[in-house]
C-alpha positions as CSV (number, residue, x, y, z in Angstrom):
1,M,14.8,3.1,-4.4
2,T,17.2,5.3,-6.4
3,T,16.3,8.7,-7.9
4,E,16.6,7.2,-11.4
5,E,14.2,4.4,-10.6
6,I,11.7,6.9,-9.2
7,Y,12.2,9.1,-12.2
8,A,11.5,6.2,-14.6
9,K,8.2,5.3,-12.9
10,I,7.0,8.9,-12.7
11,L,7.9,9.6,-16.3
12,H,5.8,6.6,-17.4
13,I,2.9,8.0,-15.4
14,V,3.3,11.5,-16.7
15,K,3.5,10.4,-20.3
16,A,0.0,8.8,-20.0
17,Y,-1.5,12.2,-19.2
18,L,0.3,14.3,-21.9
19,P,-1.9,16.2,-24.3
20,A,-1.8,15.0,-27.9
21,D,0.4,17.9,-29.0
22,A,3.1,17.2,-26.4
23,N,6.2,15.1,-26.9
24,G,7.0,12.8,-24.0
25,D,10.6,12.5,-25.2
26,E,11.1,16.2,-24.4
27,I,10.4,15.7,-20.7
28,D,13.4,15.9,-18.4
29,H,13.9,16.2,-14.6
30,D,13.4,20.0,-14.7
31,S,10.7,20.4,-17.2
32,D,7.7,22.4,-16.0
33,L,4.8,20.0,-16.5
34,T,2.1,22.7,-16.8
35,V,4.0,25.4,-18.7
36,E,6.3,23.4,-21.0
37,H,4.1,20.3,-21.5
38,N,0.6,21.8,-21.3
39,I,-0.6,19.4,-18.5
40,N,-3.7,21.0,-17.1
41,S,-4.6,21.0,-13.4
42,V,-7.1,18.1,-13.7
43,H,-4.4,15.9,-15.2
44,L,-1.9,17.1,-12.6
45,V,-4.3,15.8,-10.0
46,D,-4.6,12.5,-11.9
47,I,-0.8,12.3,-12.0
48,E,-0.6,12.9,-8.3
49,L,-3.1,10.2,-7.6
50,A,-1.3,7.7,-9.8
51,V,2.1,8.6,-8.2
52,E,0.5,8.2,-4.7
53,E,-0.7,4.7,-5.7
54,E,2.5,3.7,-7.3
55,F,4.7,4.6,-4.4
56,N,2.2,4.1,-1.6
57,V,2.5,7.7,-0.3
58,E,0.1,10.5,0.3
59,F,0.7,14.1,-1.0
60,A,-0.3,16.9,1.3
61,N,-1.8,20.1,-0.2
62,E,1.5,21.8,0.4
63,D,3.2,19.1,-1.7
64,M,0.8,19.7,-4.6
65,E,1.5,23.4,-4.5
66,N,5.2,22.7,-4.9
67,L,4.8,20.1,-7.7
68,R,5.9,21.6,-11.0
69,T,8.6,19.3,-12.2
70,L,9.6,15.6,-12.0
71,N,12.4,16.7,-9.7
72,D,9.8,18.2,-7.4
73,A,7.9,14.9,-7.4
74,I,11.1,12.9,-6.7
75,A,12.0,15.1,-3.8
76,I,8.5,14.7,-2.3
77,I,8.6,10.9,-2.7
78,H,12.1,10.7,-1.2
79,K,10.8,12.5,1.9
80,K,7.9,10.1,2.2
81,I,9.5,6.7,1.6
């Protein structure tokens, strides 16, 4: 699976958890999901669970500590698939 294919799938997941005041069109590979897009820690966990299910992978606690951007998620997924 290519990086862009992974990005598209993750972006779709992330957009489902954006707060009402966030614009999904402003998300890019390096956007900080919690700072720039106001995704709270509860929704970040929901995103993690959805990504794990979508890609059939499991994130370790260390992975979650390093998950801030879509590029971070892509790198974690590339290591696991």
